[in-house]
Steps between C-alpha positions, in 0.01 A plus 500: 500500500294323764741390777548519868714811496260689271198407700662602834597831354145568352326401829742702711439806282114446514522469881710819536266695272196376703669619819575838347134528396394377849678773685439784245141439388342294765470132597541226243228233540634199680379272225726664237808397713346164547456444129850612437624226743273246348622572154861501605469152660311373201772613260768342720297172503460502124869576447609224732277237334546589140866422398452652150486847649864491631348708790749444772797374302595474132382167355566341157152380399546478128743606223435810282575344164351442147674166468262213548671352802346402830620313809372220710548506893420252768463583872499309822722202418699289479238236543618135460159402365446773246822672408657196331198471275518871399875462427427203291256699293728801468792277393290321239393824351835676551345785701676690770314603829554690818447332830449719804574266782403494858829468690400223750372289207832559311685382812298183507551417128844619389541236235169618336618862515827387335293340224307824447830696471677241281211484249541879434237661711540801719441474874370788714432569858147475635585538872604219735168408660228674286327541840146619512613797724805584294366834397469593869871450567743795567764575236770312691314177526389525134863545393612209714239282325624610153861429599408163647334408162807632319718261712274192422504578129868576476586183690322302232595668183808711585342834410328759717181629343429869446143454374237508770123458477311615806283234666138543404605785278461742791741788571524761768756748631683241721541259202605786272790576748591133514515476126715815479737394768542153350557623147220298341308557184122450562321299240129496469273390213255629242287189455394320825371146433325448832598126457485454876126529489415387151303183449443502124815467280326624187364816667839563657677478155245718342535767765885523493508501123221753450701824477864397468736785406860531422700523828248317716611301803283209597450400867448127571590271792708180481286365775173471294398186303287715272809692387658171390172420314492820290869573458561311168200660337588838635850478353363376163229773491752774573723385223215474257427866577854590410638544849853396611531382862814632663637516848367778711840655565553518128154650436531758774875562439594443867788317665391163643785434746720705725 
């Protein structure tokens, strides 16, 4: 299994073997050690940026199931402009969703967060600030951010979230420790909509529906007008394909709240 522990062991073993060869059979070319270092760094960068690998920490990206069930998730809200429109659509179609909220936005819109909860959707932690440099923080600062977001969410809905989605989908050793210390379940995705950069609703809809499989978790953002535009047709298309849309905690069989 490709993960941080396995890679460190493999590269440590390769380095030790090269040292043995160096001292017993003559010098090892400098570029060999250089290439080993480059490959190690490249693998770490790949593991950090691709949440589907569960490289630094276990992540639930999709369910292993034959049942035709999928889940919808929305990041970066709550947004006073967009989230209510998404909630209206979900309510009209009787579809549950998962909302991974930025703590400071939750603190600014507690009534909106209450509505999300009262209408049967699950709320997860998406850090407090979603800062650009979040991934450079130390473990203590990361955990403080997660706890601060927990407080904002719990103040609004009376429940402390256990589900956490890493900002930008990036993981690293510091975040892995923070997740473990905080007792969170990391939630990823298997279908990334890229709605934050999409400009054509039809193309966006075609892309996310192209290879839907049982157990898929969709990633959208309740900050994007284009998501509101395509959501009714997405729901209808999924149902026409025989899929049931369920809450992500049910799909992944994880506990939503502490």
